[in-house]
Structures are given as structure tokens and as C-alpha cells.
C-alpha positions as CSV (number, residue, x, y, z in Angstrom):
1,M,115.9,97.3,69.8
2,I,118.3,94.4,70.5
3,N,118.6,91.9,67.8
4,V,119.5,88.3,68.6
5,Y,120.9,86.1,65.9
6,T,121.2,82.4,66.3
7,N,121.8,79.2,64.3
8,R,119.2,77.4,66.3
9,E,115.7,78.2,65.1
10,N,113.9,76.3,67.8
11,Y,115.7,78.3,70.5
12,Q,114.0,81.6,69.5
13,Y,111.4,81.8,72.2
14,D,113.7,80.9,75.0
15,L,116.5,83.2,73.9
16,H,114.0,86.1,73.6
17,A,112.7,85.5,77.1
18,L,116.2,85.3,78.6
19,V,117.6,88.4,76.9
20,K,114.5,90.4,77.6
21,S,114.9,89.6,81.3
22,F,118.3,91.3,81.2
23,Y,117.2,94.2,79.0
24,P,113.6,94.9,80.0
25,E,113.8,98.5,78.7
26,H,114.6,97.3,75.1
27,D,112.5,95.6,72.5
28,V,114.1,92.2,71.6
29,R,114.0,90.5,68.3
30,V,115.3,87.0,67.7
31,C,116.2,85.7,64.2
32,A,117.3,82.3,63.1
33,E,120.0,81.8,60.5
34,Q,117.6,81.7,57.6
35,L,115.9,84.8,58.8
36,L,119.0,87.0,58.9
37,P,118.4,90.3,57.1
38,R,120.6,91.0,54.1
39,Q,121.8,94.2,55.7
40,T,123.2,92.4,58.7
41,D,126.8,93.0,59.5
42,K,129.0,90.7,57.4
43,T,130.8,89.6,60.5
44,V,127.6,88.2,62.0
45,N,126.7,86.4,58.8
46,K,130.2,85.0,58.4
47,N,130.4,83.8,62.0
48,I,127.0,82.1,62.0
49,Q,127.1,80.6,58.5
50,E,130.7,79.3,58.6
51,Q,130.6,77.6,62.0
52,D,129.7,74.0,62.1
53,S,126.1,74.4,63.5
54,T,126.0,70.7,64.5
55,K,128.7,71.4,67.1
56,Q,128.0,74.9,68.2
57,V,125.2,77.1,69.5
58,I,126.0,80.6,68.3
59,V,124.2,83.7,69.6
60,H,125.0,87.2,68.5
61,L,123.5,90.3,70.1
62,A,123.5,93.7,68.3
63,D,121.5,96.9,68.2
64,D,119.6,98.4,65.2
65,S,122.8,99.9,63.8
66,M,124.5,96.5,64.1
67,K,126.9,97.9,66.8
68,V,127.8,94.9,68.9
69,V,126.4,95.3,72.4
70,F,127.4,91.9,73.7
71,D,131.1,91.1,73.7
72,I,132.6,87.9,75.3
73,D,136.4,87.8,75.8
74,G,137.0,90.4,73.2
75,R,135.3,88.4,70.5
76,K,132.5,89.8,68.2
77,E,130.3,86.8,68.7
78,Y,129.0,84.5,71.4
79,S,129.9,80.9,70.7
80,H,129.8,77.9,73.0
81,T,131.1,74.6,71.7
82,Y,129.7,71.3,73.0
83,E,131.9,68.2,72.8
84,N,128.9,65.9,72.2
85,C,126.9,67.7,69.5
86,T,124.0,65.3,69.7
87,D,123.3,66.2,73.3
88,V,123.0,70.0,72.8
89,I,119.8,71.0,74.6
90,K,118.1,74.2,75.4
91,K,118.8,74.2,79.1
92,E,122.5,73.9,78.5
93,C,122.6,76.8,76.1
94,K,120.4,78.9,78.3
95,L,122.6,78.3,81.4
96,S,125.8,79.1,79.5
97,L,124.2,82.3,77.9
98,Y,122.8,83.3,81.3
99,Q,126.2,83.1,82.9
100,D,127.8,85.1,80.2
101,L,125.0,87.7,80.4
102,C,125.6,87.9,84.1
103,D,129.3,88.6,83.5
104,Y,128.6,91.1,80.8
105,T,125.8,93.1,82.5
106,G,127.1,92.7,86.1
107,K,123.8,91.6,87.4
108,T,122.1,88.3,88.3
109,L,118.4,87.3,88.2
110,P,116.6,85.8,91.2
111,W,115.2,82.9,89.1
112,G,118.4,82.3,87.1
113,N,117.8,81.2,83.6
114,L,114.2,80.1,84.2
115,T,111.8,81.9,82.0
116,G,108.7,79.8,82.2
117,I,105.6,80.8,84.2
118,R,105.5,77.7,86.5
119,P,108.9,77.3,88.2
120,T,107.4,75.4,91.1
121,K,106.5,72.5,88.7
122,L,110.2,71.6,88.7
123,A,110.3,71.3,92.5
124,M,106.9,69.5,92.5
125,G,108.2,66.9,90.2
126,M,111.2,66.2,92.4
127,V,109.1,66.2,95.5
128,A,107.0,63.5,93.9
129,E,110.2,61.5,93.2
130,G,111.0,61.6,96.9
131,K,113.9,64.0,96.7
132,C,115.0,65.8,99.8
133,D,115.1,69.6,100.1
134,A,118.9,69.7,99.8
135,E,118.9,67.7,96.6
136,I,116.2,69.8,95.0
137,A,117.8,73.1,96.0
138,A,121.2,71.9,94.7
139,W,119.7,70.9,91.3
140,L,117.8,74.2,90.9
141,K,121.0,76.1,91.6
142,E,123.3,74.0,89.5
143,T,121.0,73.5,86.5
144,H,119.2,76.8,86.4
145,A,121.3,79.2,88.6
146,V,118.2,79.8,90.8
147,S,119.1,81.8,94.0
148,D,119.0,80.1,97.3
149,E,116.0,82.2,98.4
150,K,113.9,81.3,95.4
151,A,114.9,77.7,95.4
152,Q,113.7,77.4,99.0
153,L,110.5,79.3,98.2
154,S,109.8,76.8,95.4
155,I,110.4,73.8,97.7
156,D,108.2,75.2,100.5
157,I,105.4,75.9,98.1
158,A,105.8,72.5,96.3
159,R,105.5,70.6,99.5
160,R,102.5,72.7,100.7
161,E,100.8,72.2,97.3
162,K,101.3,68.5,97.4
163,T,99.6,68.2,100.8
164,I,96.6,70.3,99.6
165,L,96.3,68.5,96.2
166,D,96.5,65.0,97.6
167,R,92.7,65.4,98.3
168,I,91.9,66.3,94.7
169,H,90.4,63.9,92.2
170,Y,92.9,64.1,89.3
171,E,91.9,61.4,86.8
172,D,88.1,61.2,87.6
173,G,87.6,64.8,88.5
174,Y,87.6,68.3,87.1
175,S,87.2,72.0,88.0
176,V,85.2,74.7,86.3
177,Y,86.1,78.3,85.5
178,I,83.3,80.8,84.6
179,G,84.3,84.1,83.1
180,I,82.4,87.4,83.4
181,P,84.2,89.7,81.1
182,F,83.0,93.1,82.4
183,C,84.6,95.7,84.6
184,P,83.7,99.2,85.8
185,T,86.7,100.5,83.8
186,T,89.8,99.0,82.3
187,C,92.9,99.4,84.4
188,L,96.2,100.7,83.0
189,Y,98.0,97.4,83.3
190,C,95.2,95.1,82.3
191,S,95.3,92.7,79.4
192,F,92.5,90.3,80.4
193,T,89.3,89.9,78.5
194,S,87.2,92.7,80.0
195,Y,84.8,95.3,78.7
196,P,83.5,98.5,80.4
197,I,80.2,97.5,81.9
198,A,78.6,100.8,80.8
199,A,78.8,99.6,77.2
200,W,76.8,96.5,78.0
201,R,74.2,97.8,80.4
202,G,70.9,96.2,79.4
203,R,72.6,93.5,77.4
204,T,74.4,91.4,80.0
205,G,71.3,89.1,80.0
206,E,72.3,88.1,76.4
207,Y,75.7,87.1,77.6
208,L,74.3,85.1,80.5
209,Q,72.0,83.2,78.2
210,A,74.9,82.2,76.0
211,L,76.9,81.3,79.1
212,F,74.1,79.1,80.4
213,R,74.1,77.1,77.1
214,E,77.8,76.5,77.5
215,I,77.3,75.5,81.2
216,D,74.6,73.1,80.1
217,F,76.9,71.3,77.7
218,V,79.8,71.0,80.3
219,A,77.4,69.7,83.0
220,Q,76.1,67.0,80.6
221,A,79.5,66.1,79.1
222,Y,81.1,65.7,82.6
223,R,78.1,64.3,84.4
224,D,80.1,61.2,85.4
225,K,83.1,63.2,86.7
226,I,83.7,64.6,90.2
227,L,83.6,68.4,90.4
228,D,86.2,69.7,92.9
229,T,86.3,73.5,92.6
230,I,84.5,76.3,90.8
231,Y,86.0,79.7,90.1
232,I,84.0,82.7,88.8
233,G,86.4,85.3,87.6
234,G,86.8,87.9,84.9
235,G,86.8,90.8,84.4
236,T,84.9,91.6,87.6
237,P,81.9,89.3,88.2
238,T,80.4,91.7,90.7
239,T,79.8,94.3,87.9
240,L,76.7,92.2,87.3
241,A,73.6,93.4,89.2
242,A,72.7,91.5,92.4
243,E,69.8,89.8,90.7
244,E,72.0,88.7,87.8
245,L,74.5,87.2,90.3
246,D,71.7,85.5,92.0
247,Q,70.5,84.1,88.6
248,L,74.0,82.9,87.7
249,L,74.8,81.2,90.9
250,Q,71.4,79.5,91.0
251,Y,72.0,78.2,87.5
252,V,75.4,76.9,88.5
253,H,73.9,75.1,91.5
254,N,71.1,73.6,89.4
255,S,73.5,72.4,86.7
256,F,76.3,70.7,88.7
257,D,76.6,68.1,91.4
258,F,78.0,69.9,94.4
259,G,78.5,66.7,96.4
260,H,82.3,67.0,96.3
261,V,82.9,70.7,95.7
262,T,85.4,72.0,98.2
263,E,85.7,75.6,97.0
264,L,83.4,78.1,95.2
265,T,85.3,81.3,94.6
266,V,83.9,84.6,93.2
267,E,86.2,87.5,92.3
268,A,84.4,90.4,93.9
269,G,87.5,92.3,92.8
270,R,87.0,96.0,92.7
271,A,85.5,98.0,95.6
272,D,83.4,100.1,93.2
273,S,81.5,97.0,92.2
274,I,80.7,95.7,95.6
275,T,77.4,96.3,97.4
276,R,75.7,94.7,100.4
277,E,73.0,93.2,98.1
278,K,75.6,91.5,95.9
279,L,77.5,90.1,98.9
280,E,74.3,88.7,100.3
281,A,73.5,87.0,97.0
282,L,77.0,85.4,97.0
283,K,76.6,84.2,100.6
284,R,73.1,82.9,100.0
285,H,74.4,80.6,97.2
286,G,77.3,79.1,99.3
287,V,80.2,81.1,97.9
288,T,83.1,80.0,100.2
289,R,85.9,82.4,99.0
290,I,85.9,85.9,97.6
291,S,88.6,88.5,96.7
292,V,88.5,92.2,97.5
293,N,91.4,93.6,95.5
294,P,92.8,97.0,96.2
295,Q,96.1,96.6,94.2
296,T,97.4,99.5,96.2
297,M,96.2,101.5,99.2
298,K,97.3,104.9,97.8
299,D,94.6,107.0,96.4
300,E,96.8,108.8,93.9
301,T,98.0,105.6,92.3
302,L,94.4,104.2,92.2
303,K,93.3,107.2,90.2
304,Y,96.4,107.0,88.0
305,I,95.9,103.4,87.0
306,G,92.2,104.0,86.2
307,R,90.4,102.5,89.2
308,Q,87.4,104.6,90.1
309,H,87.4,104.0,93.8
310,T,89.2,105.2,96.8
311,V,91.1,103.5,99.6
312,E,88.2,104.2,102.0
313,Q,85.9,102.4,99.6
314,V,88.2,99.3,99.8
315,R,88.0,99.4,103.6
316,D,84.2,99.7,103.4
317,A,83.9,96.9,100.9
318,F,86.0,94.6,103.1
319,R,84.0,95.4,106.2
320,L,80.8,94.7,104.3
321,A,82.1,91.3,103.3
322,R,82.9,90.5,106.9
323,E,79.5,91.6,108.0
324,A,78.0,89.4,105.3
325,G,79.6,86.4,107.0
326,F,82.6,85.7,104.7
327,D,85.5,84.1,106.6
328,N,87.8,83.5,103.6
329,I,88.6,86.8,102.0
330,N,91.6,87.3,99.7
331,M,93.2,90.7,98.8
332,D,95.4,91.3,95.8
333,I,98.2,93.9,95.5
334,I,100.6,94.8,92.7
335,L,104.2,95.8,93.3
336,G,105.9,98.0,90.8
337,L,103.0,100.3,89.9
338,P,104.0,103.6,88.3
339,G,105.7,106.0,90.7
340,E,105.3,103.8,93.8
341,L,108.3,103.5,96.1
342,E,109.1,101.3,99.1
343,A,107.3,103.6,101.4
344,D,104.1,103.3,99.4
345,V,104.3,99.5,99.5
346,Q,104.9,99.6,103.2
347,N,101.8,101.8,103.7
348,T,99.7,99.4,101.5
349,I,100.9,96.4,103.6
350,D,100.2,98.3,106.9
351,E,96.7,99.1,105.8
352,I,96.0,95.5,104.7
353,V,97.3,94.1,108.0
354,K,94.8,96.3,109.8
355,L,92.0,94.8,107.7
356,N,93.2,91.3,108.5
357,P,92.3,89.3,105.3
358,D,92.6,85.5,105.2
359,S,94.9,85.4,102.2
360,L,97.1,87.9,100.3
361,T,98.2,87.6,96.6
362,V,101.3,89.6,95.8
363,H,101.7,90.4,92.1
364,S,104.8,91.8,90.5
365,L,103.6,94.2,87.7
366,A,103.8,92.5,84.3
367,V,104.0,94.7,81.2
368,K,101.6,93.3,78.6
369,R,101.6,94.5,75.1
370,A,97.8,94.5,75.0
371,S,97.6,96.9,78.0
372,R,97.7,100.6,78.0
373,L,100.7,100.3,80.3
374,S,102.9,99.3,77.3
375,Q,102.2,102.6,75.6
376,W,102.6,104.5,78.9
377,I,106.1,103.0,79.3
378,E,107.1,104.2,75.8
379,E,106.2,107.7,76.9
380,N,107.5,107.7,80.5
381,G,110.2,105.1,80.6
382,I,110.4,101.7,82.4
383,E,112.6,103.1,85.2
384,T,109.4,104.6,86.8
385,L,108.3,101.0,87.6
386,R,110.2,100.0,90.7
387,N,109.9,96.5,92.1
388,T,112.9,95.5,94.2
389,D,114.0,92.9,96.7
390,S,112.9,95.4,99.4
391,T,109.4,95.7,98.2
392,M,109.1,91.9,97.9
393,E,110.4,91.5,101.4
394,I,107.9,94.2,102.7
395,A,105.0,92.2,101.2
396,Q,106.3,88.9,102.5
397,S,106.8,90.3,106.0
398,G,103.2,91.6,106.0
399,A,101.9,88.2,105.0
400,Y,103.9,86.5,107.7
401,T,102.6,89.0,110.3
402,L,99.1,87.9,109.3
403,G,100.0,84.3,110.0
404,M,100.1,83.3,106.3
405,K,102.3,81.0,104.4
406,P,103.2,80.9,100.6
407,Y,101.1,78.3,98.9
408,Y,101.2,79.0,95.1
409,L,103.5,80.9,92.8
410,Y,103.6,81.8,89.1
411,R,105.5,84.1,86.8
412,Q,104.6,86.1,83.8
413,K,106.6,87.5,80.9
414,N,108.1,91.0,81.3
415,M,107.6,91.1,85.1
416,S,108.9,94.1,87.0
417,G,112.2,93.2,88.7
418,N,112.0,89.7,87.2
419,F,110.3,88.5,90.3
420,E,107.1,86.4,90.7
421,N,103.5,86.4,91.9
422,V,103.0,84.6,95.2
423,G,99.8,83.6,97.0
424,Y,99.9,83.6,100.8
425,A,97.2,82.2,103.0
426,R,96.4,81.0,106.5
427,E,96.0,77.3,107.1
428,G,92.7,76.1,105.6
429,K,92.2,79.3,103.6
430,Y,94.3,78.3,100.5
431,G,92.8,78.9,97.1
432,I,92.7,75.4,95.7
433,Y,91.8,76.5,92.2
434,N,94.8,78.7,92.0
435,I,97.1,75.8,92.6
436,L,95.3,73.6,90.1
437,I,95.5,76.2,87.3
438,M,99.2,76.7,87.9
439,E,100.3,73.1,88.4
440,E,98.1,71.7,85.6
441,K,97.3,68.6,87.5
442,Q,93.6,68.5,86.7
443,T,91.3,69.2,83.8
444,I,89.8,72.7,84.0
445,V,86.8,73.4,81.8
446,A,86.3,77.1,81.2
447,C,83.1,78.8,80.1
448,G,82.7,82.4,78.9
449,A,84.3,84.9,76.5
450,G,88.1,84.7,76.4
451,S,88.3,81.6,78.6
452,V,90.7,78.7,77.9
453,S,89.8,75.1,78.8
454,K,92.7,72.7,79.5
455,R,92.3,68.9,79.4
456,V,94.9,67.1,81.4
457,Y,95.5,63.4,80.3
458,P,96.8,60.7,82.7
459,D,100.1,60.7,80.9
460,G,100.5,64.5,81.6
461,R,99.7,65.6,78.1
462,I,97.6,68.8,77.9
463,E,95.3,70.0,75.2
464,R,93.5,73.3,75.1
465,S,90.4,74.9,73.7
466,E,89.9,78.7,73.5
467,N,86.8,80.7,73.4
468,V,86.7,83.9,71.4
469,K,87.4,87.1,73.4
470,D,84.9,89.4,71.9
471,V,81.7,89.3,73.9
472,A,79.4,89.9,70.8
473,Q,81.2,87.2,68.9
474,Y,81.0,84.8,71.8
475,I,77.2,85.3,72.0
476,E,76.8,85.0,68.2
477,R,79.1,81.9,67.9
478,I,78.2,80.1,71.1
479,G,77.4,77.0,69.1
480,E,80.9,76.9,67.7
481,M,82.3,77.4,71.2
482,I,80.4,74.4,72.5
483,E,81.5,72.4,69.5
484,R,85.2,73.2,70.3
485,K,84.6,71.8,73.8
486,R,82.9,68.7,72.4
487,V,86.1,68.0,70.4
488,L,88.3,68.6,73.4
489,L,86.3,66.7,76.0
490,E,85.2,63.7,74.1
491,D,87.0,60.4,74.7
């Protein structure tokens, strides 16, 4: 455990994220001055309580025994004084602390002191202001210590996103997410709302009926809005039977005006949920984009992380999708899975290049507290998760070999190697919904257990409405879920 003590209560979240980035193997706890435990080292209390907190931002790092683990210039505290106390802001404190942590640990982070999940939003804002690439890169480097490589990646993606999103109806439009919270099994790393389909066999119809009620409300409430994209995710939507997929997609078509819909995506996801009949149902209802997600092309790892399919099944599922007529197929992979080295990542990329998908989403493994992976790390150590510059470059090289370009990017807390998730695609095969959910430019109305709706106002303000995660509770309380949406969506 690393304890972080500060005299700035509203800095706690940012300090936690930054310190955790440097010490991923440790639990990190941040306490403001009034939360300091009585048993804290007297030096810590004295330094924090006696300093003029209007002029200084004070951060002290210590382990459980109060032994100092962070020492700047021989002092037993971290203290940075600002001449103009009224202008002390988080980004200044974070940059200063980041630079001192770099000096202390001897390492730097590719994204500098940025700890948010949407770093490209910064570049997007400056692109909208008409800034040139050199100006944006210099600002990212000077203000946030972002590396040259990541700054250029942000700029490339921001400009590509802007071109794609110029066709979207921001103020008078919306997109829809539909969640199917079932999977064949729950993967080691997963923290999404998903339930083993075996436990709900024979009862999925109850879920669909509740879902249809929510869809009815959304279609009516937004009948005067333009629908741009629909994304059916999960979980794994293709755990539903072929006839259930047919029923769901027919209901969606009957409910919404498809006159302006540019993209209808379904996460086919796992190879052990894909059949010819299901793919034919998707194609019959005009699905334009699907994902067949191996995560890795190593059988031993697939078994280890709890995916009950083989690499050969991935190949078969992909070929079935091509035979069904799909010309926009995405594949997801995860870098940093337990025990995988550069050679394993290279093999995965080589196998994917042979299949020749239309887009590739490269995820850096994120350690979620709600996943079984968190407990696994406690037992096996975080050092077994290896994501490096080399593995990222292997994946990028494979995407470029396939003629793809990066088009969206996001980060998560506690990511392996402190890297990012990047979506690559060929021209015209970009996942528009993926950009919308990351850049938060358009209202997204989400239906289903565990889904979150986000209403984006013209002034940039965003309000959210969450559905309960538990499937049984979602079914039982569907009226309440609809009422939450009514409050969110009403003018």
C-alpha cells in the first residue's frame, strides 16, 4: 500500500491515478488533510498542517509503516510553491508531481501526466480551433509531458475523427446502444455486465420483452430526432439463439426510422457463439458491421483466460462471416494477457493478417477490480502481465500491413504498460459509434441491463442515466428504468 497525503481534497482522484500509473503493483490510497489518520507520522502532519495551504500544494507519499518512499532533494515531503496562490490548478500540480516522480523512479510515461480516458479530446478541441499540428504537439508536450509519438498519434486520430464526424447530426441527432448482457462464459479480465448464458437458458425471452419496452419508449421520445448509428453489444449478443436475434433485429427495424442510419453494428464477439444461422439472421436484417474477437491466437492463453473456443474456431467463424457476405469485420485483440510475450503477440498478428479483417482494435489489458484478474494478480504478481513498446509496435505494424489507419483511441484506469486502446481500420470501414462514444459529441441512448445513456447538450454539458446491472432487477424494474430515461431526455 502507498499512502498519499495532500492538503488539496479535490485533487484526490487525479493524484491517485497519477501515482498508480507509476506504481501499478501497489494499492494506492489518497487522503486529504482532514482525513489523515491519527497514527500518521508526526512529520507528515506537521508538514501538511503548518504550511500555508493557500500558497502550496503538498503531497507526501509513504508506505503502510509510514516509511517515506518518495524523497525530493533530501526532504521528507513533496512541496511545490506557487507565486500566485489563486491560480493553483490541478494540471500544474500534476505536471510538477509527474516530473518529480519521473526523477524519483527513473521512468517516464508515454502519456505524461494525462490520466483521463479520452486524451484525443484535447487534440480534437485544438483542431476545431484551427491549430496546426506543430502547435498541438508542442502544447501536449509542454503542458502534459506527452511523448512525441503519442502526441502525433492523438493529432492523426483527431483529424481523422473530425472528417468522419462532420457527417453526423450532433444537435438534432442521436445514436442507440442496445445491451445483451449474456456470454458463453465470463473471461478472466472482464468487468462488463455479463452473465453466463447457461443460467438464463429459457428465460432470455423475458429479458427481450423488457428490452422491447425500453426501445418503445426511446423510439417515441426521439421520434423527431435523426438516428445516425445503432450498436448492439454486451456481453455477447450472439449468445442469443438465431430466432431471438431475428426477433430483436426485426423489432429494432420496426421501431426506428432507418432513413439516416449509416451504421448498424453487432458484436458477434466470441467464436463459440457464432453459427451460420446467426450470421444469416444478422445479414438479413441489414447489419453492416460485426466483430469476431479472438483476443489472442494462442490456444493456451484462450483456455487460461476462460474462453471456451480454440484458434481454429476463430478462423472458422471469420470465414463463415465472409461467406455470409460481411465486408466490414472487426477483430479485437488484447496485449498484456497473462504469460504472453512479444513472440505470442507477433504470432497473433501474423494469424490475423492471414484472415485479413477490415478493422483491428488493439486493447491494452486493463486490470479491473470487478474482474477475476484482480484476484489473479494478487496471487501471481503483476509482473506476469507484459505489455511493452515492442508489443504495441507489433500490433501497429500489423494494422499498417493490412492497410489500416488509427481512427479512435481511449484509455482505461490501470492499463498494462500505461498505454492505450487503439482502433485501426481501412478507409470507409471506420466504426462511427466507437468515435461517438469516446468523443462525446452526440447523445447516445442506451437500452438494456447495465447500460448508460449520455445526453449531450449544445453547450457541451453531459448528463447520464444508468440502468441497473442485474438482469433480474432490470426486468422487474423496467418501468423505473424507463422513467429514468424520461427525466434524462425530456426538454
